[in-house]
N, C-alpha and C positions, 0 to 999 in steps of 0.2 A: 629769260636770260639776266643774270646779273652782270653790271658792267663794272670791270675793275678799276681801282682808284688809278689816278694819273702817275702815282710815285711807287705803284706796285711792280716789282721786278720778277716776282714769281711767275713761271710759265706753267708749273705743274700743280694740281690740287694737292691740299694737305688732309692727311688722314691720320686716326688716331694711331698712337705706337704701341698700344696695349698688345703686349704678347712679343714685342722685340726686345731683347736683353743686349745691354751694350756695355762692353768694358773698355774702358779708356784710362791710361795714365795711372793704372792701379785701382780705379774705383769702377763700381759695377751699379749699374741701374736700369730703370725701364725707360725706353725712349717715350717722349711725349707726344710727337707726332712725326710723321714722316711723308715725304714726296719722293719722286723720280730724281729730285734734285739735290735733296739733303734731309735734315733733320732738326728737331728741336728736342734737347736733351736739359736735363737739371745740371746746374753748375755745382759739383761736390763741395759740400762744407768744407771751408778752409782752403779751397783751391781757388787760384786766380786765372781768370782767362782774359784775353783781349783781342779785340777785332783785328783781322790780319794773320793771327797766329796759325798755324797749320798742326792738327793734331791727328794722331794715328788711333784707330781703333779696330775692336771687334764686334761683330754682331751675330747673335744667335736668335732662332725663333722657335717661341714656344709651340706654334701652332704647325710647325714643318719640323720637329725635331731630327728628322732623317736627314735634312739638308747639313752641309757642312758649314762650318765657322766662316764668314765672310768677312775679311780684312779690308780695310780701306784706310782712307787720309781724307780729311775734310778741313776746309778753311772756316774760321770762325768769323761769321758776318755779322754777329749782333751779340752784345752780351745784356740783358734786361733784366734785373733783380736777380732773381734765382735761376734762370734759364739761359740758355744760349743757342743760337742758330748755327747751323753748320751746314756749309754747301760742298757737297762731295766733290774729290778733286780725282780726276781720271778714274773713275770707278770701275771696279773689276766687274767680271762677267758674273761672279758667284754673289757680289752684292746686288747687282741690279735684279737677278734672279730672285733672290730673297725678298726685295723691296717690292718688285712686281707681284709675287706670288701673295705677300702680305696682303697688298691693295686688293687684289683679286679676291681673296678670301673675305675681306670686309665687306666687298661690294656684292659677290655671287654666292657666298656661303663657304660651308667647310671644303668642299673640294672641286672648286671650278674646273670647267670643261678645259681641258688642254694641260692640266697639271696633275 
C-alpha cells in the first residue's frame, strides 16, 4: 500500500475524466481528472482564475448520456499553469451519482453491477 505524503489533503482517489464534459462560465472542455471530492479542469485560454473563487458548472457524461446534466459549484483550490483544481461545494445528488457512475465504469467496465 502506498503511503500518502504528509501534505496530501485528498481523501478520495483521482480518476481520468475522459468522457466527462464540463461547461463553466461560457467555456466547454473535457475534465482532466475527477474524484468524489472534486475535479481538475483546464484553465480556458484568456480566462483568469484564483484560489478561493467559487465557480458554477454543468457536467455531462458521454458514458451515461441518458443521465441528466449535473449542476454544481466548486471552489478553486489551486491554479497551476494551464489547469485548476476544483473542490465540490455542497455537491448535489445528481453530481455525486454522475461521478460515482463514471468512476465505477472506469474500474469495473461498461455497465457495473447496480447501475
